[in-house]
Every structure is written in structure tokens, then in C-alpha cells.
C-alpha positions in Angstrom: 4.3 -10.2 9.7 6.3 -10.6 6.3 6.1 -7.7 3.5 7.0 -8.1 0.2 7.0 -5.4 -2.4 5.2 -6.3 -5.6 6.9 -5.7 -9.3 5.2 -6.6 -12.8 5.3 -10.3 -12.4 2.6 -10.1 -9.1 0.0 -8.1 -10.8 -2.4 -11.6 -11.3 -1.3 -12.0 -7.3 -2.2 -8.5 -5.9 -5.7 -8.4 -8.1 -6.7 -11.7 -7.1 -6.4 -10.6 -3.8 -8.1 -7.2 -4.8 -11.1 -8.4 -6.7 -11.6 -11.7 -4.1 -11.8 -9.2 -0.5 -14.8 -7.5 0.8 -12.9 -4.5 1.2 -11.9 -3.9 -2.1 -11.8 -0.3 -3.9 -10.8 0.6 -7.6 -8.1 3.1 -6.0 -6.4 0.0 -4.7 -6.6 -1.5 -8.3 -2.9 -2.0 -10.1 -4.4 0.0 -13.1 -5.3 2.7 -10.8 -1.6 3.2 -9.6 -0.2 2.8 -13.7 -2.9 5.7 -14.2 -1.5 8.0 -11.2 1.8 6.9 -12.3 1.5 8.8 -15.6 0.9 12.2 -13.4 4.2 12.0 -11.5 3.2 10.1 -9.1 5.4 7.4 -7.7 3.9 3.4 -7.4 4.8 1.1 -4.1 2.9 -2.0 -4.2 3.3 -4.2 -1.0 1.6 -7.3 0.0 1.4 -8.5 4.1 2.0 -12.1 4.4 1.8 -14.3 7.2 2.9 -18.1 7.2 2.9 -17.3 3.3 -0.1 -16.8 2.8 -1.4 -13.4 1.5 -3.0 -11.4 4.4 -3.3 -7.9 2.6 -2.3 -6.0 0.0 -1.5 -1.8 -0.1 -0.6 0.5 -3.1 0.9 3.6 -1.7 1.5 6.8 -4.1 4.2 9.0 -3.2 4.7 12.7 -4.6 7.3 14.8 -5.2 6.3 18.5 -3.6 8.3 21.7 -3.6 11.7 22.3 -1.2 12.4 18.7 -1.1 9.3 17.7 0.7 7.6 14.0 0.2 3.8 12.9 0.8 2.8 9.6 0.8 -0.6 8.6 0.3 -2.9 5.2 0.7 -6.4 5.7 -0.9 -8.7 3.4 0.6 -6.3 1.0 1.9 -4.7 -1.2 3.0 -6.8 -4.0 1.8 -7.6 -6.5 4.7 -9.7 -8.8 6.8 -11.0 -5.1 9.3 -13.7 -7.7 11.5 -9.8 -9.7 12.1 -8.7 -6.9 14.5 -5.3 -8.5 15.5 -4.7 -9.2 12.1 -5.5 -5.3 11.6 -3.4 -4.5 14.2 0.2 -5.9 12.4 -0.9 -4.3 9.1 -1.1 -1.1 10.1 2.4 -1.4 12.8 3.7 -3.3 9.6 3.2 -0.6 6.8 4.2 2.0 9.7 7.7 -0.1 10.1 8.4 -0.4 6.6 7.6 2.9 6.0 9.8 4.6 8.2 12.7 1.8 7.4 12.1 2.4 3.5 11.6 6.4 3.3 14.8 7.8 5.7 16.2 10.6 4.6 13.1 11.6 2.6 11.4 14.6 4.0 7.9 13.6 4.7 5.1 15.1 5.1 3.2 12.8 6.4 1.7 9.3 5.1 -2.2 9.6 4.4 -4.0 6.6 5.0 -7.5 7.1 3.4 -10.8 5.3 4.5 -14.3 5.3 2.5 
């Protein structure tokens, strides 16, 4: 599983995947991330690719806390085909690896994945 971090030019690809997904949720929309960024949340949008095809997306909200701590939150996501257990496992595992690799040195209290 390959992970790519989306930037502004990828907005349509991200939102198109979200809209077509059976598991879509407004809290994973690009626009929701923009709203949250106005309230001191740092937004990371991630795409999970398998053989060049987008198989899942994930919007991670990060917030600084007192004493140098941070928390990270994935509201109602990642978005993928949850009926495909192999794919679901790969996405959750890849997200964990991505998180460990990219958040090194930060005093993270937790990463919360919240479903509906």
C-alpha cells in the first residue's frame, strides 16, 4: 500500500473519492478540514493507493496541547470499502506506520479513529 499526502491540487481527486464512497461523511470532506483549520487544527489529507488506484482517503486533524503535547483525530474515517477486510487491514496498518514515521519527536497523547 502506497500513501500519498494530498495538497491543494488534489482537492478534486480527494472529494470525488469521498462523494462516490458508500462510507462518505462530511467530517472527512476537504471543506470540513478548511473549517477546522480556522480553529487552530492542522490538517493532513492522506490517500491510500494500491497498484496506482486510490483505495481510501483519510483526513487527520492535529492540535497542539499544553506542555508540548499533541492529539490527532480522524473523524468518521478513514473512508474506504470496509467490507473488504484485507483492504481495511492494509489501510489501518499503513495509517499507523505513516503516523509513527511522520509524527516522530512529537509528544502525542493519542491518535483517535472515530466511527459514526
